[in-house]
OpenMM code with the backbone's topology and positions (N, CA, C; nanometers):
from openmm import Vec3, app, unit

residues = "MET THR ILE ILE SER GLU GLN ARG ARG GLY GLY PHE LEU GLY VAL VAL GLU ARG SER TRP ARG LYS SER GLY TYR GLU ILE THR SER VAL ASN SER SER GLN ARG SER PRO ALA ILE TYR ALA LYS SER PRO ASP GLY PHE GLY ILE ARG LEU SER ILE GLY GLY GLY GLY GLN ALA PHE PHE GLU VAL ALA THR PRO CYS VAL GLU LYS SER ALA VAL ALA ASP PRO THR ALA ALA THR ASP GLY PRO ASN TYR ALA GLY GLY PRO ILE PRO ARG PRO ASP VAL HIS ASP ASP PHE TRP SER ALA ALA ALA PRO PRO PRO PRO PRO ALA".split()
positions = [
    Vec3(7.6240, 10.2978, 9.9958),
    Vec3(7.5860, 10.3668, 10.1018),
    Vec3(7.5604, 10.3098, 10.2384),
    Vec3(7.6436, 10.1690, 10.2298),
    Vec3(7.6544, 10.0944, 10.3684),
    Vec3(7.7507, 10.1377, 10.4513),
    Vec3(7.7071, 10.1559, 10.5913),
    Vec3(7.8285, 10.1930, 10.6673),
    Vec3(7.9135, 10.1099, 10.6959),
    Vec3(8.0499, 10.1431, 10.7126),
    Vec3(8.1501, 10.0356, 10.7304),
    Vec3(8.1947, 10.0957, 10.8702),
    Vec3(8.1906, 10.0347, 10.9654),
    Vec3(8.2453, 10.0520, 11.0888),
    Vec3(8.3676, 10.0749, 11.1050),
    Vec3(8.4286, 10.1452, 11.1788),
    Vec3(8.5980, 10.1590, 11.2218),
    Vec3(8.6581, 10.0493, 11.2187),
    Vec3(8.5887, 9.9496, 11.3059),
    Vec3(8.6471, 9.8140, 11.3396),
    Vec3(8.6597, 9.7221, 11.2031),
    Vec3(8.5727, 9.7654, 11.0965),
    Vec3(8.5571, 9.6526, 11.0074),
    Vec3(8.6264, 9.7051, 10.8693),
    Vec3(8.6685, 9.8206, 10.8789),
    Vec3(8.7646, 9.8595, 10.7602),
    Vec3(8.8542, 9.8016, 10.6846),
    Vec3(8.9426, 9.7781, 10.7813),
    Vec3(9.0561, 9.6717, 10.7652),
    Vec3(9.0062, 9.5427, 10.6931),
    Vec3(8.9227, 9.4727, 10.7378),
    Vec3(8.8728, 9.3774, 10.7003),
    Vec3(8.8126, 9.3728, 10.5402),
    Vec3(8.7355, 9.5044, 10.5128),
    Vec3(8.6833, 9.5322, 10.4218),
    Vec3(8.7650, 9.5378, 10.3114),
    Vec3(8.8721, 9.6310, 10.3350),
    Vec3(9.0238, 9.6504, 10.2473),
    Vec3(9.0703, 9.5468, 10.1891),
    Vec3(9.0748, 9.4428, 10.2987),
    Vec3(9.1415, 9.3171, 10.2739),
    Vec3(9.0967, 9.2150, 10.1753),
    Vec3(8.9421, 9.2271, 10.1724),
    Vec3(8.8472, 9.1249, 10.1174),
    Vec3(8.8775, 9.1914, 9.9553),
    Vec3(8.8653, 9.3245, 9.9234),
    Vec3(8.8947, 9.3759, 9.7986),
    Vec3(9.0378, 9.3754, 9.7362),
    Vec3(9.1334, 9.3821, 9.8470),
    Vec3(9.2895, 9.3509, 9.7984),
    Vec3(9.2992, 9.2311, 9.7337),
    Vec3(9.2689, 9.1347, 9.8253),
    Vec3(9.2538, 8.9939, 9.7744),
    Vec3(9.1869, 8.9756, 9.6551),
    Vec3(9.0675, 9.0231, 9.6181),
    Vec3(9.0129, 9.0058, 9.4983),
    Vec3(9.0415, 9.0716, 9.3658),
    Vec3(9.1164, 9.1831, 9.4176),
    Vec3(9.2059, 9.2722, 9.3214),
    Vec3(9.3465, 9.1721, 9.2583),
    Vec3(9.3904, 9.1275, 9.3650),
    Vec3(9.5348, 9.0540, 9.3182),
    Vec3(9.5042, 8.9190, 9.2180),
    Vec3(9.3582, 8.8537, 9.2796),
    Vec3(9.3216, 8.7281, 9.1987),
    Vec3(9.2825, 8.7739, 9.0865),
    Vec3(9.2487, 8.8926, 9.0484),
    Vec3(9.1982, 8.9253, 8.9117),
    Vec3(9.3517, 8.9864, 8.8299),
    Vec3(9.4535, 8.9797, 8.8863),
    Vec3(9.5650, 9.0278, 8.8176),
    Vec3(9.6215, 9.1703, 8.8566),
    Vec3(9.5411, 9.2419, 8.9321),
    Vec3(9.5880, 9.4040, 8.9710),
    Vec3(9.6899, 9.4062, 9.0579),
    Vec3(9.7803, 9.4960, 9.0200),
    Vec3(9.8943, 9.5299, 9.0888),
    Vec3(9.8681, 9.6242, 9.1881),
    Vec3(9.8790, 9.6038, 9.3295),
    Vec3(9.8508, 9.6979, 9.4565),
    Vec3(9.9495, 9.7767, 9.4305),
    Vec3(9.9671, 9.9288, 9.3980),
    Vec3(10.0518, 10.0134, 9.3967),
    Vec3(10.1089, 10.0840, 9.5286),
    Vec3(9.9549, 10.0847, 9.6230),
    Vec3(9.9977, 10.1720, 9.7716),
    Vec3(9.8625, 10.1435, 9.8634),
    Vec3(9.9055, 10.1346, 9.9816),
    Vec3(9.8211, 10.1219, 10.0779),
    Vec3(9.8550, 10.2385, 10.1913),
    Vec3(9.7307, 10.2994, 10.2305),
    Vec3(9.7329, 10.3996, 10.3309),
    Vec3(9.6655, 10.3308, 10.4265),
    Vec3(9.7327, 10.3099, 10.5364),
    Vec3(9.6604, 10.1964, 10.6721),
    Vec3(9.5895, 10.3407, 10.7717),
    Vec3(9.5766, 10.4293, 10.7176),
    Vec3(9.5261, 10.5621, 10.8172),
    Vec3(9.3901, 10.4999, 10.8595),
    Vec3(9.3990, 10.5090, 11.0008),
    Vec3(9.2658, 10.4469, 11.1184),
    Vec3(9.1436, 10.5346, 11.0764),
    Vec3(9.1890, 10.6372, 11.0276),
    Vec3(9.0359, 10.7145, 10.9995),
    Vec3(8.9938, 10.7030, 10.8524),
    Vec3(9.1183, 10.7340, 10.7772),
    Vec3(9.0764, 10.7217, 10.6032),
    Vec3(9.1335, 10.6243, 10.5455),
    Vec3(9.1170, 10.4854, 10.5706),
    Vec3(9.2472, 10.3770, 10.4889),
    Vec3(9.2006, 10.3936, 10.3616),
    Vec3(9.3009, 10.3470, 10.2883),
    Vec3(9.2632, 10.3356, 10.1284),
    Vec3(9.3915, 10.2366, 10.0822),
    Vec3(9.3123, 10.1926, 9.9519),
    Vec3(9.4265, 10.1112, 9.8720),
    Vec3(9.4300, 10.1350, 9.7588),
    Vec3(9.5357, 10.1439, 9.6770),
    Vec3(9.5453, 10.1758, 9.5294),
    Vec3(9.5996, 10.0729, 9.4502),
    Vec3(9.5653, 10.0680, 9.3036),
    Vec3(9.5778, 9.9342, 9.2526),
    Vec3(9.5855, 9.9819, 9.0868),
    Vec3(9.6280, 9.8856, 9.0064),
    Vec3(9.6528, 9.8913, 8.8575),
    Vec3(9.5946, 9.7857, 8.7929),
    Vec3(9.4934, 9.8042, 8.7127),
    Vec3(9.4583, 9.6691, 8.6473),
    Vec3(9.5564, 9.6367, 8.5563),
    Vec3(9.5334, 9.5186, 8.5029),
    Vec3(9.6086, 9.4579, 8.3623),
    Vec3(9.6136, 9.5515, 8.2699),
    Vec3(9.4753, 9.6428, 8.2321),
    Vec3(9.4701, 9.6948, 8.1166),
    Vec3(9.5097, 9.8566, 8.1478),
    Vec3(9.5790, 9.8869, 8.2557),
    Vec3(9.6304, 9.9968, 8.2580),
    Vec3(9.5546, 10.0934, 8.3518),
    Vec3(9.3849, 10.0888, 8.3864),
    Vec3(9.3528, 10.1819, 8.4825),
    Vec3(9.3649, 10.1754, 8.5965),
    Vec3(9.3698, 10.2767, 8.6727),
    Vec3(9.4229, 10.3135, 8.7991),
    Vec3(9.2893, 10.3074, 8.8790),
    Vec3(9.2956, 10.2434, 8.9892),
    Vec3(9.1766, 10.2154, 9.0718),
    Vec3(9.2121, 10.2617, 9.2361),
    Vec3(9.1158, 10.3024, 9.2971),
    Vec3(9.1348, 10.3610, 9.4389),
    Vec3(9.0105, 10.3283, 9.5164),
    Vec3(9.0154, 10.2655, 9.6252),
    Vec3(8.9167, 10.2266, 9.7306),
    Vec3(8.9520, 10.2895, 9.8605),
    Vec3(8.8692, 10.3878, 9.9009),
    Vec3(8.8909, 10.4734, 10.0176),
    Vec3(8.8071, 10.4696, 10.1073),
    Vec3(8.8175, 10.4688, 10.2333),
    Vec3(8.6846, 10.4835, 10.3354),
    Vec3(8.7034, 10.6412, 10.3869),
    Vec3(8.5747, 10.7000, 10.3777),
    Vec3(8.5761, 10.8345, 10.3676),
    Vec3(8.4711, 10.8882, 10.5067),
    Vec3(8.4219, 10.9869, 10.5484),
    Vec3(8.3467, 11.0225, 10.6450),
    Vec3(8.2178, 10.9256, 10.6584),
    Vec3(8.2140, 10.8882, 10.7830),
    Vec3(8.0851, 10.8242, 10.8159),
    Vec3(8.1176, 10.6855, 10.7688),
    Vec3(8.2077, 10.6416, 10.7506),
    Vec3(8.2461, 10.5021, 10.7017),
    Vec3(8.2054, 10.4750, 10.5459),
    Vec3(8.1950, 10.5755, 10.4676),
    Vec3(8.1527, 10.5405, 10.3291),
    Vec3(8.2554, 10.5040, 10.2305),
    Vec3(8.2241, 10.3956, 10.1699),
    Vec3(8.3452, 10.3396, 10.0752),
    Vec3(8.3227, 10.4399, 9.9230),
    Vec3(8.4441, 10.4612, 9.8841),
    Vec3(8.4406, 10.5281, 9.7538),
    Vec3(8.5280, 10.4503, 9.6513),
    Vec3(8.5052, 10.4091, 9.5574),
    Vec3(8.5779, 10.3605, 9.4456),
    Vec3(8.5748, 10.4586, 9.3295),
    Vec3(8.7044, 10.4804, 9.2885),
    Vec3(8.7490, 10.5735, 9.1882),
    Vec3(8.8105, 10.5017, 9.1046),
    Vec3(8.8077, 10.5307, 8.9802),
    Vec3(8.8900, 10.4908, 8.8552),
    Vec3(8.9625, 10.5724, 8.7705),
    Vec3(9.0621, 10.5831, 8.7311),
    Vec3(9.1413, 10.6876, 8.6229),
    Vec3(9.1772, 10.5827, 8.4922),
    Vec3(9.1404, 10.6239, 8.3934),
    Vec3(9.1268, 10.5355, 8.2668),
    Vec3(9.2953, 10.5730, 8.2248),
    Vec3(9.3566, 10.5192, 8.1474),
    Vec3(9.4538, 10.5109, 8.0714),
    Vec3(9.4555, 10.6105, 7.9778),
    Vec3(9.5315, 10.6423, 7.9182),
    Vec3(9.5143, 10.7697, 7.8044),
    Vec3(9.4243, 10.7068, 7.7083),
    Vec3(9.3425, 10.7783, 7.6665),
    Vec3(9.2403, 10.7440, 7.5513),
    Vec3(9.2062, 10.8900, 7.4577),
    Vec3(9.1432, 10.8667, 7.3938),
    Vec3(9.1008, 10.9678, 7.2804),
    Vec3(8.9484, 11.0309, 7.3140),
    Vec3(8.9516, 11.1672, 7.3446),
    Vec3(8.7909, 11.2148, 7.3674),
    Vec3(8.7118, 11.1627, 7.2582),
    Vec3(8.6006, 11.1257, 7.3243),
    Vec3(8.4770, 11.0781, 7.2315),
    Vec3(8.3499, 11.1034, 7.3100),
    Vec3(8.2375, 11.1117, 7.2371),
    Vec3(8.1074, 11.1328, 7.2775),
    Vec3(8.0592, 11.0159, 7.3369),
    Vec3(8.0098, 11.0385, 7.4510),
    Vec3(7.9443, 10.9443, 7.5711),
    Vec3(7.7834, 10.9365, 7.5659),
    Vec3(7.7173, 10.8600, 7.5314),
    Vec3(7.5650, 10.8656, 7.5175),
    Vec3(7.5363, 10.8663, 7.7123),
    Vec3(7.4336, 10.9595, 7.7330),
    Vec3(7.3547, 10.9283, 7.8557),
    Vec3(7.3164, 10.7893, 7.8837),
    Vec3(7.3428, 10.7144, 8.0339),
    Vec3(7.2562, 10.6088, 8.0417),
    Vec3(7.1122, 10.6100, 7.9997),
    Vec3(7.0709, 10.4698, 7.9666),
    Vec3(6.9377, 10.4337, 7.9326),
    Vec3(6.8688, 10.3878, 8.0255),
    Vec3(6.9373, 10.3060, 8.1337),
    Vec3(6.8648, 10.2313, 8.2278),
    Vec3(6.8684, 10.3155, 8.3451),
    Vec3(6.7453, 10.2889, 8.4190),
    Vec3(6.7053, 10.3626, 8.5306),
    Vec3(6.8065, 10.3140, 8.6491),
    Vec3(6.8415, 10.3814, 8.7750),
    Vec3(6.9227, 10.3168, 8.8616),
    Vec3(6.8093, 10.2562, 8.9542),
    Vec3(6.9232, 10.1623, 9.0112),
    Vec3(6.8147, 10.0760, 9.1371),
    Vec3(6.7969, 10.1370, 9.2693),
    Vec3(6.8826, 10.2352, 9.2822),
    Vec3(6.8570, 10.3197, 9.3918),
    Vec3(6.8518, 10.4578, 9.3662),
    Vec3(6.8849, 10.5502, 9.4646),
    Vec3(6.8832, 10.6775, 9.4444),
    Vec3(6.9716, 10.7438, 9.3435),
    Vec3(6.9611, 10.8518, 9.2531),
    Vec3(7.0219, 10.8779, 9.1582),
    Vec3(7.0951, 11.0140, 9.2411),
    Vec3(7.2153, 11.0349, 9.2719),
    Vec3(7.2590, 11.1917, 9.3288),
    Vec3(7.3372, 11.2248, 9.2437),
    Vec3(7.3254, 11.2176, 9.1071),
    Vec3(7.4191, 11.2743, 8.9915),
    Vec3(7.3768, 11.4264, 9.0047),
    Vec3(7.4690, 11.5185, 8.9951),
    Vec3(7.4555, 11.6436, 9.0041),
    Vec3(7.4430, 11.7153, 9.1248),
    Vec3(7.4418, 11.6138, 9.2479),
    Vec3(7.4072, 11.6993, 9.3727),
    Vec3(7.5221, 11.6070, 9.4929),
    Vec3(7.4841, 11.6778, 9.5912),
    Vec3(7.5910, 11.6245, 9.6950),
    Vec3(7.5519, 11.4723, 9.7253),
    Vec3(7.6796, 11.3788, 9.7706),
    Vec3(7.6528, 11.2714, 9.8197),
    Vec3(7.6215, 11.2674, 9.9732),
    Vec3(7.5160, 11.2099, 10.0017),
    Vec3(7.4682, 11.1913, 10.1226),
    Vec3(7.6005, 11.1179, 10.1933),
    Vec3(7.5918, 11.1339, 10.3474),
    Vec3(7.6238, 11.0296, 10.4328),
    Vec3(7.5887, 10.8509, 10.4107),
    Vec3(7.6574, 10.7808, 10.4235),
    Vec3(7.6106, 10.6275, 10.4403),
    Vec3(7.5046, 10.6363, 10.5202),
    Vec3(7.4029, 10.5769, 10.4927),
    Vec3(7.2766, 10.5329, 10.5875),
    Vec3(7.2228, 10.4041, 10.5799),
    Vec3(7.2866, 10.3068, 10.5526),
    Vec3(7.2278, 10.1671, 10.5264),
    Vec3(7.3278, 10.0849, 10.6544),
    Vec3(7.2677, 10.0167, 10.7396),
    Vec3(7.3285, 9.9336, 10.8421),
    Vec3(7.3075, 9.8036, 10.7862),
    Vec3(7.4399, 9.7451, 10.8006),
    Vec3(7.4346, 9.6024, 10.7691),
    Vec3(7.5292, 9.5221, 10.9026),
    Vec3(7.4544, 9.4281, 10.9422),
    Vec3(7.4734, 9.3713, 11.0572),
    Vec3(7.6002, 9.3305, 11.0724),
    Vec3(7.7106, 9.3115, 10.9580),
    Vec3(7.8445, 9.2663, 10.9738),
    Vec3(7.9441, 9.3849, 10.9658),
    Vec3(7.9163, 9.4533, 10.8425),
    Vec3(8.0113, 9.5522, 10.8129),
    Vec3(7.9843, 9.6738, 10.8711),
    Vec3(7.8600, 9.7141, 10.9439),
    Vec3(7.8409, 9.8434, 11.0224),
    Vec3(7.8848, 9.7738, 11.1557),
    Vec3(7.8887, 9.6836, 11.1949),
    Vec3(7.9053, 9.6464, 11.3311),
    Vec3(8.0508, 9.6642, 11.3961),
    Vec3(8.0415, 9.6882, 11.5348),
    Vec3(8.1860, 9.6778, 11.5698),
    Vec3(8.2379, 9.5583, 11.6088),
    Vec3(8.3946, 9.5318, 11.5889),
    Vec3(8.4120, 9.3934, 11.6248),
    Vec3(8.3837, 9.3754, 11.7515),
    Vec3(8.3514, 9.2413, 11.7644),
    Vec3(8.3473, 9.1739, 11.8771),
    Vec3(8.4664, 9.1909, 11.9793),
    Vec3(8.4381, 9.1649, 12.1265),
    Vec3(8.5227, 9.1813, 12.2012),
    Vec3(8.6256, 9.0245, 12.2003),
    Vec3(8.7571, 9.0587, 12.2218),
    Vec3(8.8221, 8.9425, 12.2328),
    Vec3(8.7817, 8.8377, 12.3361),
    Vec3(8.8081, 8.7083, 12.3163),
    Vec3(8.7473, 8.6210, 12.4732),
    Vec3(8.8300, 8.6370, 12.5569),
    Vec3(8.7679, 8.5999, 12.6847),
    Vec3(8.8778, 8.6029, 12.7823),
    Vec3(8.9889, 8.5380, 12.7977),
    Vec3(9.0753, 8.5706, 12.8647),
    Vec3(9.1982, 8.4693, 12.8516),
    Vec3(9.2044, 8.3579, 12.9741),
] * unit.nanometer
topology = app.Topology()
chain = topology.addChain("A")
for resn in residues:
    res = topology.addResidue(resn, chain)
    for name in ("N", "CA", "C"):
        topology.addAtom(name, app.Element.getBySymbol(name[0]), res)
């Protein structure tokens, strides 16, 4: 729910990309759109992963599993740490972070 400013989005994606590469993930595609940038990867065990920045600077992590057999999955037993938006609309990000939500500082004078 943290707002990622337009000026910080590339840096945020870069931090995640370096972490994924270090973990053995293959970067399969990058969308360098200023408005909605995204990075796509494949994990060593075949999971497809996408990090995209949507409206209002909200980060979305999405994961696609490799082929598996359908099985029953129990509902979670632990309470969430924050609001639970299951079954309803996901609101716009509303958490301000002094670094990730800030505009990049102006370049130093020449």
